[in-house]
N, C-alpha and C positions, 0 to 999 in steps of 0.2 A: 503494502500501499505508499504509495506516496506521505507525505509529512503534510500538515495543512499549518499554514500562518491563519490563526484564527481571528486575529484583527484583521486581515483583510477575505477570509473566507477562500482563501484561494490555495494552490498546493503552492512548496517551498522547493522550488527549481532551481537554487543555484547553490552548488557544494561547498565542500569545506573547503579553509584557506590553506591556499602552498606556502610554505616557511619563505619564498621569493618573490612570491606573485602576491600582488591585494588581494583581496575580494572582491567579488560580483557585485557591479550594482546595476541597476537596468539601462541606466547609457553604455554600457557595454554592449549592448543588445547591438548598438547601431552602428553603421563603417564609418567613425570618425577617430577614430584612435591616432594619436599623433606619438607616443611615446610605447618603445615595447616594455608593456604593462597595464594593467586596468586603469580606468579612471580613479581609483582610489590611492592611482600615486600618481604626485606630482614630478615634473623634471629634478627637483634638488630636494635633500631633507632638512634644508636649512631653514631654521626655525621663522623666519622675516616674510616669508613668501606668503602672499595676500593676493584676495581677488578681490576689489573693492568698487560698490558703486555707491555713486551723488550725484543728487542733483538738488541743484538750488530752483523755487518758484518765486516768483514775485509779483507785489502791486505795481504797476509801468508809474504810479504814483507815489510810491517807495511807503505808501500805507501798513503796507502788510508783508511778511516775509514767510516763506517755509523751506525748511530742507530735511532731508533723509539723504541717511545712511547706510550700508551694508557692510560689513565685510567678510569673510569668508579664508580664515587660518588655517591652512589645511592642516601643516606638521605641528599645532597647537591643539587641535581637534578643539576648536572653538569659532561661530558664528555668532558677532553681535555687531547688531546695528544700535540707531538712535533715529529718533525724529522731534523736531524743534519746532516752533513759531515764534514770530517777532511783529511785537503790535508797536511803533517808538521804541519806548525806552524799554519794553519790557519783554522779556524770552521766558519762554516753557521750554523743557526742555525731558524727554523721554530716554532712556536707553536700556537696554535686552543686552543677555548672551546668554547664549545655551552651550550643550556638549554639540557636538557637528556629527560624530558618527553612529548616535542612536537616527539622526533623520537626515546625511549627508548631501538626500539631491533637492530639498524643502527650499526656497526662498523667504523662510519667513521665522520669524524670532517673535518670541511672547506675542503681543498687539501690532508687531509691527510684519507688514508684506509686500515682497517684489515680486511684480507678474510682468512676466513678456508675453503680449496678447499679440504685435505682431513684431518680430526683429528689427529691430535697425528704424520702426518706426512708430512702432505706437507700444509704451509700457505704465506698468500702475504702480503707484507707490500709495500705502495704505499705513496708516496708523488704526486701531483700532477704538475704542471707548478703553480706559486702563482707571488705577486706582491709585495711580501713580500724578496723575496731573491732567485738569480742565482743559484737554485737549484732545482734538481728535482729527481726520483727514481723510479724503479718497482722493486722487486725483489720477487724469492719466492724462499722459504727456502723447503727444501728436507731434510728429517730425515737421520743421518747418526749412530744414537745411539737411542733406546729409550727413552721416557723418564722418570726421576727419580724424585724421591721426594729428599726434603733437611728435617730434624727436623723441626717440627712447633715452631714458634717462638712466645714465650709465655713470655711475661713480664709485670713487675707489676710497675705502679708509683713511686714511694721512698716511698711517705707514707705508701704503704703496702695499697690499697682501690682497687684505681680504676685499670682494667687493660689495658693499655698504649697498649700494642702488641698481638696479637693472632690472628696472620698471616701465612697462610700452600703458599707453592710456590714448583713447580716444573719446573724442568729446561730440555732443549734439547740442545743438538747438531747435526749439521746438514751442509750439502751443499747450499750454494745460486746462483741461477741464475738470469740473466734480466741485467739491466744497472741504470748505475747512470749519471744525466748530472751537469756540473757545467761551467757557465757561456757559456754556449751555446755547450760546449762540451761534448758531446758523448762518455762515457767508458762504454765497454760491460763487464760484469761480467763471468770470464770466471772460472766454476764451481772449475777446478783444483787448482787455482791460489790466491781464499779464503777460507775463513771459515765464518761458522756463531752460533750465542748462542743466546738461548731465552729462556727467561722465562714469568712464568703465575703464579701470584698470588692471594692471596684475604682473607677477614678479617678485624676486627682491626685494621688500620695500625697509625703509631708514621708520626709524620712528616705529618700531611691534614691539610690545611687550615692554614689562620693568628694565631696566637697566642692570646687565648683568656686571654685579658685583666685581667678579674675577676676570673681568679680560681689561683690556686697555681703555680709557676713555676717551673719547672724540670730540672735537668740536662741530660736528656734523647736524642738521638739521636733525632735532627733535634728542640729540643723544647729550650725554651729562653736562658737558659745560658749553652748549650752545646756549647763547647770548651772553656769551663774556664779553663779545666784539660787537663792532659795527655789523649790522647782517642787515641788508633788504630783499622782499621778494613779492614778487607781483603776478598774478596768475588772472588772466581774464578772458571771456567768452563775450563779442556782441555782434550785434546785426543788426546794419541799416537797411534803410530802403531808399531807393529815389521819389521823384514823385511823380517816374510812370508808372511806378510799381515793381520796376527790379532791385531784388535783394543780393545781396552779398555781404561775409560776416570775416572777423579779424578772430584771431588769439590767438597770446602770446602767455611764454611762462619767463621770469626773469628772476634769476637770486645772483646778488654779488656781496661779495665779503672785505671788510676794510677799504674798499672802493675797486673791488677786481670782479668781474663777470663771471664766473665760473659754469654758469648752466643759463643760456638763453635761445629759447623756441619760439619759434614767429609765424605766420600765417594772412594771406587774405586769402580766403577761401569762399569759393565761387559754386553756386546754383549747378551745376554739370557735376563737381565733383572733383572740378580742378582745385589744386592749391599752389601758389605763389609765394616763393619762400620769400620772406623780408632775411636781411643780410647782418643787420642789426636793429635791435628796438633803442630807442630813446626817451625813456618818460619823463616827463617834465609837468611834474606835478606836485602838489601841495598840501601839507597836511595839518594836523592841529597839534599844538605842539603837547599839550594837556594829556590828550585823547589820543595822540595816534589816530585818528579817523581821516576819512581823507575829506579830501575839500574840494577836488575839484582840477582843470589844468588839460593836459593837452599832450599827445602820448605822438612819436616821430615813429613812421616805422620807412626804414631806408630797406627799399628792397632791392635784391638778389642782381635782377634783373636791369635792373638803371631805373632811377626816381624813388623818389620820397611823398609819404601818402603822412598826412598828420588829421587826427583826430580829434576833437576837441571833446572834453568827459566834463561833463556839470552833477555831482549825487543828489540820485531822486530821494528826499524824504529821509526820517531818523531811522525808520527797520534795518532791520539787515541781522541774518542769523549769526550768532558768534560761533566761532566751530569750538571753541576749548569746552563745552560743555559733552560735547559730541566727542572727547579724546582726542581730539588734536591737538600732538604738543603734549597730552595729558594734561589730566585736570582731577583736583584734590588726592594725587600720585595714584590715581588709576591709567591705564594706558592700552589700548587699541590691542587689542588679543589675548586677553589676559583671561587664564581659566577663570570663573565664577562658577561653574558645577555641571548638574543638569539643568539650573535655566535662573537667573535673575532679572529682576526688572526696579529699575530705580529711575529716580529725575529731581528735578527740584525747579523752580519758578526763580527767578530775579526781577524785582523791581524799578531796579534802574541802573542799567548797563553803560553809563557813563558815568557812574559812581566810582571815583578811581580805587577803591579799594577792592571793590566789586571787580570791576574792569580787570588789577592786577591778575586777578584768581581765574577768569575766564576769558584771559588776551587778547590781543587786539584783532586777529585773526576774525575778520568776516564776511558775509557774501554783500558788500554791498552794491546796492543797486543803483546804477547809475544810465544817465542819458546819454546820447551820445550824436553828433556831428560831423560829414565829413561835404566840407561845401553845402549844397544842397541836399546831402541825403542825412536822414533823422532816424535813430531809433533806441535801442536797449539792449542790455548786458549787464554782469558784473562786474566788481574787482573784490580777490581782496589779499589785502594788504599786512604785509609785515616791514617797516621801518626800526630797527631798534639801534639805540646810540645815536651818539652827537652826528648831528647833519647840516653843519652851520650855513651853508649854502641858501637852504631853503628855510633856517631858522627855528633847528629842532635841536637841544640842547639834550646833553646827557643827562642833566639830573631831572627831568621828564622822561625816560628812556623806561619801555617796560617792554617784555616779551608779547 
C-alpha cells in the first residue's frame, strides 16, 4: 500500500533523502534544474545566500506609503518578511519569521503573503489583519514597464579573500490597485493616484544575520564597523511620461565611501526593453542636516554613448517608509535571516519618525516619494538615501550625522 499524506489526502510519492542529494520538492517535477541537485539546494553553502522580494507603493501626493518585503534564507532555514504603512510622520510595521523547511515552496509567513499571478507582469502583496498592529492591505501590482536588470553587485571583503556580495537584481515599475486599512479605516488604492516599484534579488548578500564574533570585522555595508566613516548610498527608480504619452524610466544605484565611488549602476530604460547605460551618475542633491532627509535637487546622467540627461528631483510629502524596522541595517539588535523558530510575529508603531531619538533607532534609509521632471516629461518615483558623516559642500555636519 502507498503511504498517505493525511494533511493533503494524497499518496506520499517522494522517497527518502540521499546523503549527497537534497530532498525532492514539487518544483523538481519541472524541467527547470540549473545545478546538479534538487531544488532543495542552492549553488553555495554560504549562510548569506538570500533571495529577496521588495516593493514600495506610494500615493503620488506623498500622503501615504506602503512597503512589503520577503526574504528566503535557504542555508539558514528561514523565511522572513515585513510590511509597513507610513502616513505623514507615523509608521506602523509588522514583521514575521518562520522555519523554511516545513513549507519551502510557499511564499507566505504569518500574516504576510506574496503571490505571483502572471510572471513579470502581475503580482500580489498582502498583509492580513493581525494582532500586532492595526494595519492590513491587499495590493496587486500590474507592470507599466518591463523588468530591468541592474549591474551585478559583486564586492570582496577588504582583505581581498571572501566575496561578501555577489547579487543580481531586477526591478520593475508598475501601477497598484487594491486597498489598505489603518485603524479600521479602509482606503481604496486608485491606480491613477498611486505608483509602485518592486525588485527581486538573489545571491550572496551583505548584512545577513548577526555579526559573527569570531571572524574579522569589516566596515562594509551592514557590518560591524559600518557607519564609522563618511558614506553615501542612493538607490532610485522613477518613470517619466511626455505630453504625447511616451514613457521611459531611469534607475541608478550609487555608493561612495570617503569620497570614492565603489559601486555605480545606472540605466535609462525604454518600454521596448532597451537599456541605455549610464557611464557616470552625478547626484546634486540637498539634505536636511538634522534629519538627513532628502530635500530635492537634481541628478545628472552622463551616458555611455554620449550626452547628458539631467532630471529635477522634488520630494512629495512627508510619508515614506523607513526600512530600519524592516531590519535593513538591523533594528534593536535584530537582523535579516535570523532564526526565530517555527513562527514569530511582532511589530511596533512610531508616532513621529522625525523625532531624533526615534530616527537614530529606525535609521535614515527610507522609501522617499519623489516627483521628477526632465524637460516637459514628468513622473514619479522613490529615492532611498543614506548620507553619513560630514559633507561640508552641502552643509552637512559630523555632529548631526546618523546612520
